[in-house]
VOBABA-576271 format. One record per residue (C-alpha): residue number from 1; residue in one letter; x, y, z. Coordinates in nm, 2 decimals. Each point is the difference from the previous one (the first is absolute). Layout:
<nodes>
<NUM a <X Y Z>> ...
</nodes>
This chain:
<nodes>
<1 m <0.25 0.58 2.39>> <2 q <-0.25 0.29 -0.02>> <3 q <0.28 0.24 -0.09>> <4 l <0.11 -0.24 -0.27>> <5 g <-0.35 0.01 -0.15>> <6 k <0.00 0.38 0.00>> <7 n <0.34 0.00 -0.17>> <8 i <-0.11 -0.24 -0.27>> <9 k <-0.30 0.22 -0.08>> <10 n <0.22 0.30 -0.02>> <11 w <0.24 -0.18 -0.24>> <12 k <-0.28 -0.10 -0.22>> <13 l <-0.12 0.36 -0.03>> <14 i <0.36 0.10 -0.10>> <15 i <0.01 -0.29 -0.25>> <16 i <-0.32 0.12 -0.17>> <17 s <0.13 0.36 -0.02>> <18 l <0.34 -0.09 -0.14>> <19 i <-0.10 -0.27 -0.24>> <20 l <-0.26 0.22 -0.17>> <21 l <0.27 0.25 -0.08>> <22 v <0.22 -0.24 -0.20>> <23 n <-0.01 -0.10 -0.36>> <24 g <0.18 -0.25 -0.22>> <25 c <0.05 -0.07 -0.37>> <26 a <-0.12 -0.34 -0.14>> <27 k <-0.29 -0.12 -0.21>> <28 s <-0.31 -0.16 0.16>> <29 v <-0.13 -0.33 -0.14>> <30 a <-0.33 -0.17 0.08>> <31 d <0.00 -0.32 0.21>> <32 k <-0.20 -0.22 -0.24>> <33 n <0.08 -0.32 0.19>> <34 n <-0.22 0.11 0.29>> <35 d <-0.28 0.15 -0.22>> <36 l <-0.29 -0.23 0.09>> <37 g <-0.27 0.26 -0.09>> <38 n <-0.21 0.17 0.26>> <39 g <-0.25 -0.12 0.26>> <40 d <-0.13 0.02 0.35>> <41 k <-0.05 -0.21 0.31>> <42 s <-0.21 -0.25 -0.19>> <43 n <0.28 -0.11 -0.23>> <44 l <0.32 0.08 0.19>> <45 p <0.27 -0.20 -0.16>> <46 v <0.18 -0.08 0.33>> <47 s <-0.14 -0.14 0.33>> <48 l <-0.11 0.27 0.24>> <49 d <0.11 -0.23 0.28>> <50 l <0.35 -0.01 -0.15>> <51 l <0.02 0.38 -0.02>> <52 i <-0.10 0.02 0.36>> <53 e <0.25 -0.27 0.10>> <54 h <0.29 0.19 -0.16>> <55 a <-0.11 0.33 0.14>> <56 e <0.00 -0.15 0.35>> <57 y <0.35 -0.13 -0.07>> <58 c <0.11 0.36 -0.07>> <59 k <-0.17 0.12 0.32>> <60 t <0.16 -0.27 0.21>> <61 i <0.36 0.08 -0.12>> <62 y <-0.06 0.36 0.09>> <63 d <-0.14 -0.09 0.34>> <64 s <0.29 -0.23 0.08>> <65 g <0.29 0.14 -0.19>> <66 g <0.10 0.29 0.22>> <67 d <0.22 0.27 -0.17>> <68 q <0.31 -0.20 -0.09>> <69 k <0.26 0.26 -0.07>> <70 d <0.12 0.01 -0.36>> <71 e <-0.20 -0.31 -0.09>> <72 v <-0.29 -0.09 -0.22>> <73 a <-0.18 -0.27 0.20>> <74 f <-0.13 -0.31 -0.17>> <75 t <-0.12 -0.35 0.08>> <76 v <0.00 -0.31 -0.22>> <77 t <-0.22 -0.31 0.04>> <78 q <0.02 -0.33 -0.19>> <79 d <-0.30 -0.23 -0.08>> <80 n <0.13 -0.33 -0.12>> <81 e <-0.35 -0.14 -0.08>> <82 t <-0.07 0.28 -0.25>> <83 n <0.37 0.06 -0.09>> <84 t <-0.05 0.37 0.08>> <85 t <0.23 0.25 0.15>> <86 t <-0.17 0.31 0.16>> <87 i <0.21 0.31 0.05>> <88 i <-0.14 0.29 0.21>> <89 i <0.17 0.34 0.00>> <90 r <-0.06 0.27 0.25>> <91 g <-0.05 0.36 -0.11>> <92 t <0.16 0.32 0.13>> <93 a <0.10 -0.02 0.37>> <94 n <0.33 0.18 0.04>> <95 a <0.22 0.28 -0.15>> <96 s <0.19 -0.24 -0.23>> <97 n <-0.34 -0.11 -0.15>> <98 v <-0.08 0.37 -0.06>> <99 q <0.32 0.04 -0.20>> <100 s <-0.11 -0.28 -0.22>> <101 d <-0.34 0.16 -0.05>> <102 i <0.13 0.34 -0.11>> <103 d <0.29 -0.10 -0.23>> <104 v <-0.22 0.01 -0.31>> <105 r <0.28 0.00 -0.27>> <106 l <-0.06 -0.25 -0.28>> <107 v <0.29 -0.24 -0.04>> <108 s <0.05 -0.29 -0.24>> <109 d <-0.05 -0.35 0.13>> <110 d <0.21 -0.25 -0.19>> <111 k <-0.20 -0.30 0.12>> <112 l <-0.32 0.14 -0.15>> <113 g <0.11 0.23 -0.28>> <114 i <-0.22 0.29 0.13>> <115 y <0.04 0.30 0.22>> <116 l <-0.10 -0.02 0.37>> <117 h <-0.04 0.25 0.29>> <118 k <0.35 0.00 0.15>> <119 g <-0.10 0.00 0.36>> <120 f <-0.24 -0.29 -0.04>> <121 r <0.25 -0.19 -0.21>> <122 d <0.28 0.04 0.25>> <123 a <-0.22 -0.12 0.29>> <124 s <-0.11 -0.29 -0.21>> <125 v <0.36 -0.11 -0.07>> <126 s <0.06 -0.03 0.37>> <127 v <-0.32 -0.19 0.07>> <128 m <0.05 -0.23 -0.30>> <129 s <0.36 -0.08 0.10>> <130 s <-0.11 -0.10 0.35>> <131 i <-0.28 -0.22 -0.14>> <132 d <0.23 -0.17 -0.25>> <133 n <0.26 -0.07 0.27>> <134 g <-0.25 -0.13 0.25>> <135 y <-0.27 -0.18 -0.19>> <136 t <-0.07 -0.23 -0.29>> <137 i <-0.27 0.18 -0.20>> <138 k <-0.28 -0.24 -0.12>> <139 d <-0.16 -0.01 -0.34>> <140 t <-0.30 0.21 0.11>> <141 v <0.06 0.33 0.18>> <142 h <-0.24 0.23 0.17>> <143 i <0.15 0.34 0.09>> <144 t <-0.19 0.26 0.20>> <145 g <0.07 0.34 0.14>> <146 h <-0.15 0.33 0.10>> <147 s <0.14 0.34 -0.11>> <148 l <0.38 -0.03 -0.03>> <149 g <-0.05 -0.38 0.05>> <150 g <-0.24 -0.01 -0.30>> <151 a <0.26 0.18 -0.21>> <152 i <0.27 -0.24 0.10>> <153 a <-0.24 -0.29 -0.06>> <154 q <-0.05 0.12 -0.36>> <155 v <0.37 0.02 -0.07>> <156 i <0.08 -0.34 0.15>> <157 g <-0.31 -0.15 -0.17>> <158 m <0.14 0.11 -0.34>> <159 w <0.34 -0.15 0.08>> <160 l <-0.15 -0.33 0.10>> <161 h <-0.23 0.01 -0.30>> <162 k <0.31 0.03 -0.22>> <163 r <0.14 -0.31 0.17>> <164 g <-0.31 -0.19 -0.11>> <165 k <-0.19 -0.01 0.33>> <166 d <-0.38 0.01 0.01>> <167 v <-0.04 0.33 0.18>> <168 q <-0.30 0.18 0.15>> <169 i <0.05 0.34 0.15>> <170 f <-0.24 0.15 0.26>> <171 s <0.07 0.37 0.06>> <172 y <-0.20 0.24 0.22>> <173 g <0.04 0.38 -0.03>> <174 s <0.31 -0.05 -0.21>> <175 p <0.18 0.28 -0.19>> <176 k <0.11 -0.04 -0.36>> <177 v <0.34 -0.17 -0.06>> <178 s <0.08 0.06 -0.37>> <179 s <-0.09 0.17 -0.32>> <180 q <0.01 -0.32 -0.21>> <181 v <-0.12 -0.36 -0.01>> <182 l <0.19 -0.32 -0.07>> <183 s <0.01 -0.09 -0.37>> <184 e <-0.13 -0.35 0.07>> <185 g <-0.28 0.12 0.23>> <186 q <-0.03 0.08 0.37>> <187 p <-0.07 -0.26 0.28>> <188 t <-0.35 -0.02 0.13>> <189 h <-0.05 0.30 0.23>> <190 w <-0.31 0.07 0.21>> <191 r <0.04 0.37 0.08>> <192 v <-0.24 0.10 0.28>> <193 v <-0.06 0.37 0.05>> <194 r <-0.21 0.24 0.20>> <195 l <-0.09 0.30 -0.21>> <196 s <0.05 0.22 0.30>> <197 d <0.36 -0.12 0.05>> <198 p <0.26 0.25 -0.14>> <199 i <0.29 -0.24 -0.03>> <200 p <-0.12 -0.19 -0.32>> <201 f <0.01 0.34 -0.18>> <202 t <0.38 0.01 0.04>> <203 p <0.25 0.04 -0.15>> <204 i <-0.15 0.22 -0.28>> <205 w <0.06 -0.03 -0.38>> <206 p <0.17 -0.18 -0.16>> <207 y <-0.05 -0.27 0.26>> <208 a <-0.31 -0.22 -0.07>> <209 h <-0.18 -0.28 0.19>> <210 t <0.00 -0.36 -0.11>> <211 g <-0.23 -0.27 0.12>> <212 l <-0.38 -0.03 0.03>> <213 f <-0.15 0.28 0.20>> <214 i <-0.25 -0.11 0.28>> <215 n <-0.19 0.26 0.20>> <216 s <0.01 -0.13 0.36>> <217 q <-0.32 0.19 0.09>> <218 t <-0.22 -0.12 -0.29>> <219 l <0.19 -0.29 -0.16>> <220 d <-0.04 0.17 -0.34>> <221 w <0.30 -0.11 -0.21>> <222 g <0.17 0.06 -0.33>> <223 p <0.33 0.13 -0.16>> <224 k <-0.07 0.37 0.03>> <225 n <-0.26 0.06 0.27>> <226 d <0.20 0.21 0.25>> <227 n <-0.02 0.34 -0.17>> <228 g <-0.09 0.19 0.31>> <229 l <0.12 0.33 0.13>> <230 i <0.29 0.04 0.24>> <231 s <-0.18 0.31 0.14>> <232 k <-0.26 -0.24 0.14>> <233 t <0.24 -0.23 0.18>> <234 d <0.09 -0.03 0.37>> <235 g <0.34 -0.13 0.12>> <236 l <-0.17 -0.18 0.28>> <237 d <-0.19 -0.22 -0.25>> <238 h <0.34 -0.15 -0.10>> <239 a <0.01 -0.22 0.31>> <240 i <-0.01 -0.37 -0.07>> <241 a <-0.26 -0.04 0.28>> <242 k <-0.24 0.21 -0.22>> <243 y <0.05 -0.25 -0.29>> <244 v <-0.07 -0.30 0.22>> <245 t <-0.32 0.16 0.13>> <246 t <-0.14 0.11 -0.33>> <247 l <0.07 -0.34 -0.16>> <248 k <-0.17 -0.18 0.28>> <249 e <-0.30 0.23 -0.04>> <250 q <-0.05 -0.15 -0.35>> <251 r <-0.07 -0.35 0.13>> 
</nodes>
């Protein structure tokens, strides 16, 4: 298990290096649907307890998921009282996941009418197929993930949004997934970031983030508040455990 942890860290360093070398060719459009202005801890537009709860879901699936070969691990829970489906998607944990991370070609997605990161889209197709075959998705959907899991959560969240579901996405340290937004508006997306985490800087232009940025270390929030420098990042700060800790420190 210790060797697995070392391998994952090495993979993530490789991911950072490779993704930053790649470009694409599509126009960036602002995500106006998640533009709620700017603020701080005093007027955070989402419950801190909810952000912590979903971060802990991400940590739990890492801790219990092992390194399933050629799989993106996920769990689904159903709450009949609130008519809510919760989908939790694990981030990078094996070589197949790394291949998803580094395939940064932009490809057209017919369901959405926009271009998506090919590796993230292909992984999302597999997860979505398994979910559709195994579960009845309720009217309200919470989707959460860290790193690769956060990227897949965004893609699946857009697909379910297009189906008319009431979607909330909770992502932690997620990379960018597209250079465009949906013409009818994006689903609600709480995008939690540590400014010292290098992964949210990737892939580079023309990819752009959507969702409402939330700084896990201060709870400052807004649409464009993560303009830090990748030179001041540390790959170790990408760990989901760091996100859980810093969010809990804000209580």
